[in-house]
N, C-alpha and C positions, 0 to 999 in steps of 0.2 A: 176459699184458701184453707189450707189444711198444714199442720206441723208434725215433723217426726223429730223426735229427740232421743239420746242415748245419754244416762249417766254412767259414767265410767269410775270404777273404784279399783285402787291396788289393794291386794288382800292384806298387806301390812297397814292400811289405812293412811299411808304417808300422802298419798295425792289422790284427787278426785278431778274429774272433768265433766263438762257438758258439751254435747256437740249436738246441734240442731239444724234443722232445714226447713224451709217453709215453701208450698206451692200453691198454684192456683187450683182449684178444684179439689179432688179427694186423692189421698195417697191411694194408689193401687199397686198390686205385685211389682210391676215394672219399675215404677218410682221408688217403691221400698228396696229393690234390689240394687238400683242406682245409688241411693242413700248408703246401704250396707257396703257397696264397693267403695264409695267415697270414705267410708267409716274405715274400713281397712287401710287406705292411704293415710289417713289421719293418724292412726296408731302405728304406722310404720310396720306393718305386718305382724305385730305382736298377736299372740293368741288371745282370743275374746271369747268369754262365756256370755252370752246373750240370754237375759230373761224377758220372756215375752207373754204379753196377754192374749186372748184368744180371738184377736181381730181377723176378721176373715181373710183379709189380703195376708195375713202372717201364715194362714193354713192353706192356702190355696195349692193345687197340684204343681202349678209353676213355681211357686215359691219352695215348697218341698223338694222338688228336683232340683232347683238351684242350690239350696241348703246342703244337699247331698254331694255336691261337688265342692264345697266350701269345708269340709270337715277338718282340712289341714290347719286351719286358722279360725274356724268359728264353730262353737259348740252352743246349741240352743236349748234352754230349759223353759218349759211353759209352766205359767202359772195355772192354777185352778181356774175353771171356768169364769166365775164372776167373783174377783177377788181384787178390787181396786186398792183396798187397805194393804195389800202386800206388794204393789206396785208404786215404787218410789217416783217413777215419772209423772204418776198422777198428782204428786204433791207439787212438782214443778208446774203443771198447767193450773193448779189452784192458786198456788202463789202469784203468778202473773196475773190471773183473772181477777184477784183480790186486791191487787196493786196498780199496775200499770193500765188495766182494762176496767177497773172499777169505775163505773159512772161514766164511761167514755161514749159519748154520742158523736160519732163521727159522720162526717158529710161525705166521705169518700173512703172506699177500702184501703187507699195507701196510708190512711191516718190509723188504721188497725194494725196494718203491717208494721209501720213504725214504731208504735207503741208496743206491740208484741217483740219486735227485734230488741227493743230498749230492755223489756224486762227479761228475755231469755239470754241477752248479754249479762245483764246484772246478776242473775242466778249463776251464770258460768263462771263467773269471776269470784264468786263467793264459795270457796272450798269449804268452809264450815257449813253452810246452809246446804250444800250438795251432800255432805255426810249426814247432815240431820234428816234430811229426806230419806236416805237408808235406814237410820237408827229408828225413825217413826214406824217403819213396818216391822220390827221386831227380828228382821233376817239378819245373818252374819254372814261374812265372807269365809 
């Protein structure tokens, strides 16, 4: 099971949101393109600046080609090679791991999925927490 997530912020800091998806197995380029396509629908076609780490699926030829066709609504900024402290989404994963997934000893994968969805939903409904994740990076909009 893998997760993909986006923390979204308005430049005036009036709103933030968290959108996530989970899939069995690993996210590959095709699954990430599907996620980004759904993200565009979620944000009703608004222009988005995506800050991305160096995951291989983020840098694949197919992803690069697809991104080139999406420039009318999606702009990508890449983080330095290994910079988890600059990536607010890393705070989301850490928060869920230390809360809902802490000491979890599941018998089946569905228990992990349920606990993870609970945690990610909790994060997504807490605007202050989402803003705190950005503030912790020291980055500004």
